[in-house]
VOGU-3710 file (C-alpha; in Angstrom, 3 decimals, decimal comma):
1> mkkiiglsll> -15,987/20,823/22,081  -15,602/20,204/18,367  -13,527/22,486/16,186  -12,898/21,949/12,472  -10,619/24,310/10,577  -10,675/24,123/6,774  -8,464/26,380/4,652  -9,526/26,605/0,987  -12,030/23,859/1,729  -13,399/22,755/-1,649
11> tillmaqesv> -16,108/20,360/-2,748  -16,627/19,947/-6,508  -19,617/18,127/-8,026  -19,695/17,535/-11,797  -23,052/16,175/-12,956  -23,998/13,974/-15,919  -22,960/15,081/-19,426  -20,873/17,960/-18,080  -17,429/18,617/-19,551  -14,504/20,388/-17,881
21> tnlkleqvnk> -11,116/21,125/-19,510  -7,920/22,587/-18,025  -9,060/22,593/-14,404  -6,704/23,146/-11,469  -7,906/22,551/-7,910  -5,789/23,539/-4,923  -6,922/22,110/-1,602  -5,729/22,604/1,951  -7,831/20,697/4,498  -7,035/20,838/8,204
31> iidstfheeg> -8,482/19,459/11,412  -6,591/20,947/14,362  -7,032/20,502/18,112  -10,466/18,921/17,633  -12,580/16,367/19,452  -15,258/14,225/17,809  -17,827/13,033/20,368  -20,627/11,778/18,145  -21,163/9,479/15,188  -21,183/11,186/11,796
41> iksqgtvdie> -19,307/11,890/8,533  -16,900/14,801/8,201  -15,559/15,548/4,691  -13,072/18,092/3,360  -11,863/18,658/-0,211  -14,111/16,183/-2,051  -14,199/15,975/-5,880  -17,187/14,008/-7,279  -17,274/13,392/-11,041  -20,781/12,049/-11,675
51> ddafvdnvhi> -22,377/9,872/-14,380  -20,992/10,445/-17,903  -19,137/13,635/-16,975  -15,854/14,289/-18,825  -12,834/15,983/-17,238  -9,733/16,649/-19,360  -6,393/17,987/-18,113  -7,277/18,355/-14,442  -4,610/19,062/-11,821  -5,583/18,431/-8,182
61> vqkpsgieeq> -3,043/19,746/-5,680  -3,622/18,831/-2,040  -0,834/20,864/-0,459  -0,093/24,556/0,213  1,102/26,407/-2,882  4,850/27,032/-2,959  5,503/25,350/0,399  7,559/22,157/0,398  6,777/19,208/2,688  3,599/20,752/4,083
71> pgnliidstv> 0,473/18,567/4,054  -2,671/19,535/2,203  -4,709/17,064/4,258  -3,817/17,383/7,944  -5,271/15,999/11,167  -3,251/17,109/14,200  -3,614/17,145/17,998  -7,133/15,700/17,780  -9,228/13,040/19,505  -12,017/10,721/18,389
81> tsagtqihqg> -14,035/9,410/21,345  -17,152/8,118/19,578  -17,735/4,925/17,633  -18,852/5,256/14,020  -17,084/8,533/13,269  -15,894/8,969/9,653  -13,370/11,625/8,572  -12,559/12,007/4,851  -10,011/14,441/3,424  -9,175/14,887/-0,266
91> lthvksgakl> -11,444/12,202/-1,763  -11,636/12,105/-5,600  -14,475/9,959/-6,971  -14,928/9,159/-10,699  -18,362/7,508/-10,968  -20,249/5,400/-13,512  -19,529/6,274/-17,117  -17,466/9,305/-16,147  -14,064/9,875/-17,737  -10,965/11,454/-16,224
101> qdaklvsene> -8,176/12,174/-18,739  -4,683/13,690/-18,502  -5,018/14,108/-14,747  -2,479/14,809/-12,021  -3,023/14,360/-8,297  -0,446/15,720/-5,854  -1,450/14,780/-2,327  0,397/15,430/0,953  -1,404/13,626/3,806  -0,497/13,676/7,486
111> innltatgge> -2,036/12,408/10,719  -0,069/13,731/13,688  -0,826/13,095/17,351  -4,282/11,618/16,800  -5,912/9,622/19,592  -8,737/7,404/18,338  -9,729/4,895/21,006  -13,529/5,233/21,068  -13,961/2,284/18,714  -14,813/1,772/15,010
121> sfvtqgnliv> -13,639/5,171/13,788  -12,735/5,543/10,120  -10,283/8,021/8,538  -9,288/8,477/4,860  -6,852/10,913/3,232  -5,987/11,497/-0,443  -8,039/8,620/-1,848  -9,158/7,997/-5,451  -12,249/5,951/-6,335  -12,947/4,990/-9,982
131> geesnvtnii> -16,400/3,396/-10,348  -18,924/2,440/-7,632  -21,418/4,557/-5,748  -20,565/7,235/-3,219  -20,753/5,103/-0,068  -17,102/5,409/0,920  -17,241/2,745/3,624  -18,670/0,156/1,226  -16,115/0,987/-1,450  -13,096/0,739/0,779
141> dnsggnsvgd> -14,217/-2,193/2,901  -15,400/-4,046/-0,229  -18,618/-5,080/1,512  -20,509/-5,311/-1,773  -23,650/-3,649/-3,155  -24,143/-0,183/-4,657  -22,027/-1,066/-7,704  -22,471/0,790/-10,992  -18,946/0,794/-12,420  -17,284/1,652/-15,747
151> gtadkftite> -15,671/4,987/-14,937  -12,420/5,690/-16,812  -9,127/7,320/-15,837  -6,523/7,748/-18,596  -2,998/9,191/-18,304  -3,103/9,613/-14,558  -0,067/10,697/-12,486  -0,269/10,439/-8,692  2,369/11,838/-6,333  1,653/11,174/-2,660
161> tnkikdtnik> 3,241/11,485/0,740  1,320/9,653/3,483  2,451/10,105/7,087  1,113/8,877/10,418  3,128/10,225/13,340  2,926/9,968/17,138  -0,537/8,434/17,012  -2,450/6,184/19,403  -5,314/4,278/17,771  -7,553/1,402/18,849
171> nsiihqglit> -10,386/-0,344/16,980  -9,945/2,080/14,086  -9,393/2,069/10,315  -7,113/4,529/8,491  -6,622/4,601/4,693  -4,099/6,955/3,095  -3,611/7,145/-0,675  -6,101/4,379/-1,469  -6,946/3,825/-5,155  -10,049/1,702/-5,827
181> itdgasvsql> -10,921/0,704/-9,416  -14,137/-1,302/-9,622  -16,685/-3,085/-11,803  -15,826/-2,336/-15,393  -13,694/0,715/-14,664  -10,541/1,251/-16,718  -7,262/2,947/-15,795  -4,357/3,321/-18,227  -0,944/4,983/-18,109  -0,973/5,235/-14,334
191> eieqknsvkr> 2,214/6,538/-12,687  2,405/6,418/-8,899  5,058/7,927/-6,660  4,467/7,310/-2,956  6,279/7,842/0,310  4,446/6,065/3,127  5,456/6,129/6,784  4,055/5,171/10,189  6,379/6,211/12,998  6,958/7,873/16,332
201> tdssgsndin> 9,069/11,002/15,919  8,771/12,408/19,457  10,154/10,344/22,351  7,240/11,533/24,492  4,661/10,913/21,753  2,279/7,995/21,331  3,240/4,961/19,283  0,605/2,323/20,071  -1,510/0,715/17,352  -4,033/-1,697/18,865
211> sstitqglik> -6,779/-3,750/17,180  -6,716/-1,478/14,131  -6,127/-1,450/10,368  -3,849/0,980/8,515  -3,301/0,993/4,751  -1,010/3,301/2,791  -0,769/3,325/-1,012  -3,189/0,435/-1,602  -4,580/-0,237/-5,117  -7,705/-2,426/-5,308
221> akgsmlnsir> -8,967/-3,520/-8,734  -12,136/-5,578/-9,172  -13,616/-6,476/-12,547  -11,436/-3,811/-14,152  -8,644/-3,123/-16,642  -5,317/-1,566/-15,608  -2,761/-0,822/-18,298  0,802/0,519/-18,106  1,313/1,080/-14,379  4,592/2,348/-12,907
231> qnidneidnl> 5,397/2,633/-9,200  8,089/4,478/-7,269  7,526/3,370/-3,681  9,162/4,107/-0,337  7,607/2,438/2,755  8,782/2,952/6,327  7,610/1,735/9,758  9,693/2,982/12,678  9,590/3,011/16,480  6,129/1,477/16,968
241> kidnshieqs> 4,315/-0,942/19,251  1,801/-2,906/17,214  -0,698/-5,278/18,858  -3,482/-7,293/17,204  -3,474/-4,990/14,170  -2,986/-5,024/10,406  -0,715/-2,615/8,514  -0,442/-2,734/4,722  1,794/-0,521/2,576  1,961/-0,295/-1,245
251> siistdsdin> -0,149/-3,260/-2,291  -2,038/-4,141/-5,466  -5,039/-6,460/-5,073  -6,543/-7,600/-8,376  -9,760/-9,646/-8,570  -11,387/-10,563/-11,905  -9,187/-7,944/-13,579  -6,445/-7,650/-16,192  -3,170/-5,819/-15,549  -1,013/-5,160/-18,602
261> slnhklngfn> 2,526/-3,869/-18,029  3,259/-3,281/-14,343  6,572/-1,560/-13,537  7,888/-2,467/-16,984  11,678/-1,967/-16,942  11,455/-0,167/-13,617  14,684/1,777/-13,006  15,607/1,202/-16,619  16,191/4,893/-17,254  15,780/6,625/-13,893
271> tserirneit> 17,931/5,543/-10,952  15,635/7,305/-8,493  12,846/4,815/-9,207  12,603/1,948/-6,771  10,421/-0,027/-4,408  11,881/0,069/-0,911  10,435/-1,399/2,297  11,950/-0,748/5,718  10,922/-1,650/9,281  13,079/-0,501/12,219
281> ntdmedatis> 12,831/-0,294/16,024  9,412/-1,950/16,056  7,699/-4,405/18,430  4,957/-6,593/16,923  2,625/-8,885/18,842  -0,230/-10,887/17,309  -0,163/-8,544/14,301  0,331/-8,645/10,534  2,425/-6,216/8,500  2,808/-6,397/4,729
291> qstlkvesse> 4,858/-4,189/2,434  4,701/-4,310/-1,392  2,153/-7,028/-2,121  0,706/-8,139/-5,456  -2,340/-10,358/-4,979  -3,949/-11,722/-8,147  -7,201/-13,727/-8,121  -9,009/-14,784/-11,308  -6,909/-12,200/-13,140  -4,048/-11,884/-15,608
301> vdelnnydrg> -0,818/-9,906/-15,216  1,268/-9,547/-18,372  4,761/-8,045/-18,294  5,762/-7,306/-14,712  9,328/-6,063/-14,148  11,001/-5,109/-10,886  14,752/-4,560/-11,194  17,216/-3,468/-8,537  19,397/-0,832/-10,171  20,934/2,549/-9,603
311> slqksnliht> 21,447/3,702/-6,022  19,112/1,163/-4,390  21,010/-1,178/-2,049  18,253/-3,045/-0,186  14,671/-3,600/-1,255  13,472/-5,185/2,004  15,061/-4,308/5,350  14,049/-5,358/8,882  16,405/-3,829/11,446  16,121/-3,987/15,254
321> atiennatls> 12,677/-5,538/15,696  10,837/-7,918/18,021  8,189/-10,099/16,401  6,236/-12,366/18,739  2,994/-14,103/19,674  1,742/-15,280/16,253  2,819/-12,134/14,416  3,515/-12,207/10,666  5,662/-9,778/8,700  5,809/-9,985/4,896
331> qstivvrdss> 7,876/-7,932/2,464  7,552/-8,209/-1,340  4,802/-10,805/-1,687  3,188/-12,149/-4,854  0,094/-14,345/-4,496  -1,505/-15,791/-7,646  -4,701/-17,856/-7,331  -7,850/-19,093/-9,024  -6,784/-19,695/-12,629  -4,795/-16,470/-12,800
341> rlinvelktk> -1,759/-16,014/-15,061  1,569/-14,227/-14,665  3,399/-13,721/-17,962  6,815/-12,157/-18,624  7,673/-11,493/-14,971  11,199/-10,367/-14,052  12,144/-9,823/-10,404  15,905/-9,606/-10,096  18,978/-7,715/-8,954  21,172/-5,876/-11,402
351> egssqeamne> 23,050/-8,394/-13,497  26,669/-8,770/-12,441  26,139/-6,569/-9,390  28,128/-7,070/-6,165  25,748/-4,878/-4,164  24,201/-5,794/-0,833  21,233/-8,123/-0,414  17,755/-7,388/-1,670  16,427/-8,961/1,561  18,067/-8,335/4,932
361> aknvdvsdns> 17,052/-9,051/8,540  19,417/-7,646/11,184  19,150/-7,550/15,000  15,745/-9,243/14,893  14,088/-11,531/17,493  11,303/-13,803/16,236  9,412/-15,920/18,793  6,135/-17,574/19,854  5,008/-19,044/16,517  5,678/-15,891/14,523
371> aiyqdrlele> 6,879/-15,606/10,938  8,903/-13,350/8,636  8,692/-13,601/4,845  10,948/-11,652/2,496  10,206/-12,234/-1,191  7,287/-14,633/-1,055  5,756/-16,193/-4,182  2,615/-18,309/-3,781  0,925/-20,003/-6,738  -2,380/-21,848/-6,312
381> satvedstfs> -4,232/-23,199/-9,356  -2,415/-20,605/-11,432  0,097/-20,303/-14,263  3,466/-18,544/-14,478  5,070/-18,324/-17,926  8,431/-17,068/-19,221  9,462/-15,519/-15,900  12,672/-14,959/-13,914  13,021/-14,584/-10,137  16,503/-13,796/-8,805
391> rantlnyvqv> 17,221/-12,678/-5,247  19,992/-12,143/-2,669  19,296/-12,795/1,043  21,151/-11,945/4,283  20,543/-12,722/7,988  22,688/-10,916/10,596  22,308/-11,261/14,384  18,886/-12,895/14,193  17,278/-15,064/16,895  14,434/-17,383/15,886
401> edgstlyqfy> 12,756/-19,519/18,568  9,603/-21,140/19,970  8,172/-22,593/16,781  8,769/-19,535/14,613  9,820/-19,351/10,972  11,912/-17,016/8,836  11,817/-17,336/5,053  13,830/-15,441/2,459  12,890/-15,983/-1,178  10,104/-18,493/-0,497
411> thvvganmdg> 8,226/-20,101/-3,401  5,160/-22,281/-2,777  3,425/-23,961/-5,725  0,115/-25,858/-5,343  -1,666/-27,266/-8,384  -0,010/-24,634/-10,564  1,971/-24,572/-13,787  5,398/-22,989/-14,234  6,410/-22,901/-17,885  9,762/-21,359/-18,732
421> akladkssit> 10,294/-20,052/-15,169  13,741/-19,525/-13,620  14,533/-19,224/-9,888  17,992/-18,187/-8,625  19,382/-16,869/-5,335  22,425/-15,920/-3,296  22,078/-16,258/0,503  24,145/-15,797/3,674  23,634/-16,250/7,464  25,845/-14,576/10,119
431> dtsinnsava> 25,642/-14,774/13,954  22,140/-16,255/13,914  20,525/-18,424/16,641  17,806/-20,937/15,762  15,948/-22,792/18,546  13,007/-25,120/17,885  12,257/-23,096/14,763  12,882/-22,982/11,035  14,972/-20,702/8,834  14,950/-21,129/5,072
441> qslttvmd> 16,681/-19,186/2,324  15,506/-19,828/-1,219  12,965/-22,548/-0,399  10,742/-23,904/-3,179  7,904/-26,358/-2,469  5,767/-27,965/-5,175  2,510/-29,816/-4,408  -0,301/-31,323/-6,458
//
């Protein structure tokens, strides 16, 4: 039996040369108590802005009007038993030559008690595509082809809540709040506020993620221009069992692109702004988890600032976790490769502050050739100029054994240039056991 319930289900298609001003779209898309037995594509709340269309002052609201903390895109108590099933909720697509200006997207996305174990199922919620053709799988998986590019989004504000709760998935892909900017597309004055969580909230609920990929709040830029981007990010993973899977929260991946002004003076005027990553009560085996990643390849990033100010006490927290069997957990990672440049980068705690550490691991067991990285900077054939990196690190009640590694504030430089760069740290270790393993706080390696 297959049952799809859609409230205010809305699909908008704006064709070439069309112009729309002062448009407000309210979307509530629900899939409740449903079973998907066969391969196919199911879409709810899609907005397609086609070739050369112009949309000015558009407000897309994917949540019930006047109701707080209620999702606009909801999948609950449902099962996917077939391979090749695609479910898309709240997809906004700005295509070749189209322009989106003065836009706001408010998106509340939730997957609750979903079982997807039939293999190769694919779910997206609250995603924005600028450029490319309409093949969603190709866009998100970056498999190439069908590229037309040069859409534009200017003055764009995105407010998202992405939740996955009490869910059992295997051989599946889930993307929440994905922003893809491709092939000549341009995005300027982009403000992003995201709360991303994957957790078990019911003691009797499911919490297994096996051989799957989950992304929340991922920005992918390829051959594009991004200008003046600000992030307010809160990532949480709690009470999960993760096996042979990949989870990625709040990452920016830039290839052949330019990023000008990313989080410039973040928290400089608003103490509520921050980037926070937290993992608690989680078992990881042969898996990778990354939170807050900036990956730059053949690109340039000018003026990146990430301060710890206001009420924020810890940027990266791992508390009560078991990480084993070749698992890797990374928090706050910057990777710069292939002749890329970072200019005017500042990553630091509040000057003169006595607050707690930016990076903390507490009650954590790491074993069987596994690794934890907190604040990881990797430079390969790249350049960093006029930049400051300052961090505080703490280990409490941590056990590292069987060829495992734990790094806090790790800098690795290969064939790269650092001109006018400053690295500084403050580190502490308490009640920590290290057996046939390595623990390093503020480690810098430089190679030809």
